[in-house]
C-alpha positions as CSV (number, residue, x, y, z in Angstrom):
1,D,0.0,0.0,0.0
2,Y,1.2,3.5,-0.7
3,T,-1.3,5.5,1.3
4,L,-2.4,4.4,4.8
5,T,-5.2,6.2,6.6
6,G,-5.5,6.4,10.3
7,D,-8.7,6.9,12.3
8,A,-7.9,7.6,15.9
9,T,-11.5,8.4,16.9
10,S,-11.5,5.7,19.6
11,A,-7.9,6.1,20.8
12,A,-4.5,7.3,19.8
13,F,-2.3,4.6,18.2
14,T,1.0,4.0,16.5
15,M,1.8,2.7,13.0
16,T,5.2,1.0,12.7
17,L,7.0,1.2,9.4
18,P,8.7,-1.8,7.9
19,T,12.4,-2.0,8.2
20,A,14.2,0.7,6.2
21,A,16.7,-1.9,4.9
22,S,13.9,-4.0,3.4
23,S,12.2,-0.9,1.9
24,T,14.9,1.0,0.1
25,G,13.2,3.6,-2.1
26,K,9.8,2.7,-0.8
27,I,7.4,5.6,-0.2
28,F,4.5,5.6,2.3
29,N,1.9,8.4,2.8
30,I,0.2,8.3,6.2
31,K,-3.0,10.5,6.6
32,K,-5.1,11.1,9.8
33,I,-8.7,11.1,8.8
34,D,-10.6,11.8,12.0
35,A,-11.2,15.1,13.9
36,S,-10.4,13.7,17.4
37,A,-7.6,15.1,19.6
38,N,-6.0,11.6,19.5
39,A,-2.7,11.3,17.5
40,V,-1.8,8.8,14.9
41,T,1.9,8.3,15.5
42,L,4.4,7.0,12.9
43,K,7.4,5.0,14.2
44,G,10.4,3.4,12.5
45,S,11.1,-0.3,13.0
46,G,13.4,-0.9,16.0
47,A,15.8,2.0,16.5
48,E,15.3,3.4,12.9
49,L,14.7,7.1,12.8
50,I,12.3,9.3,10.9
51,D,14.1,12.5,10.0
52,G,16.3,12.1,13.1
53,S,13.4,11.3,15.5
54,N,12.0,8.1,16.9
55,T,8.4,9.0,16.1
56,R,6.3,11.5,14.2
57,A,2.8,12.4,15.5
58,I,0.0,13.5,13.2
59,T,-2.5,15.4,15.3
60,S,-4.8,17.3,12.9
61,Q,-7.6,15.9,10.7
62,Y,-6.5,15.5,7.1
63,S,-2.9,16.1,7.8
64,S,-0.4,13.6,6.3
65,V,3.3,12.7,6.4
66,T,5.0,11.1,3.4
67,V,8.2,9.2,4.1
68,Q,10.8,7.4,1.9
69,S,13.5,4.9,3.0
70,N,17.1,5.3,1.9
71,G,17.8,1.7,3.1
72,T,19.0,2.9,6.6
73,V,16.5,5.5,7.8
74,W,13.2,7.1,6.8
75,Y,13.1,10.7,5.5
76,I,10.0,12.9,5.5
77,I,9.7,14.1,1.9
78,L,6.4,16.0,2.2
């Protein structure tokens, strides 16, 4: 899947990306679709980072984060 939607209406939750090493060049777009105050949090696999951080929270309805693997870490590209 390229685009993953997250509905945190019931509770905040975390989506874990596959390993960067097994996903070189892969792009994922993660979009929060609900209006609740609960976050959809994106996390790298194990100790892998997303733009230098362990996690990236999406807190606003219809906000999204697009990431791409370089084979070692994940970079936010949008």
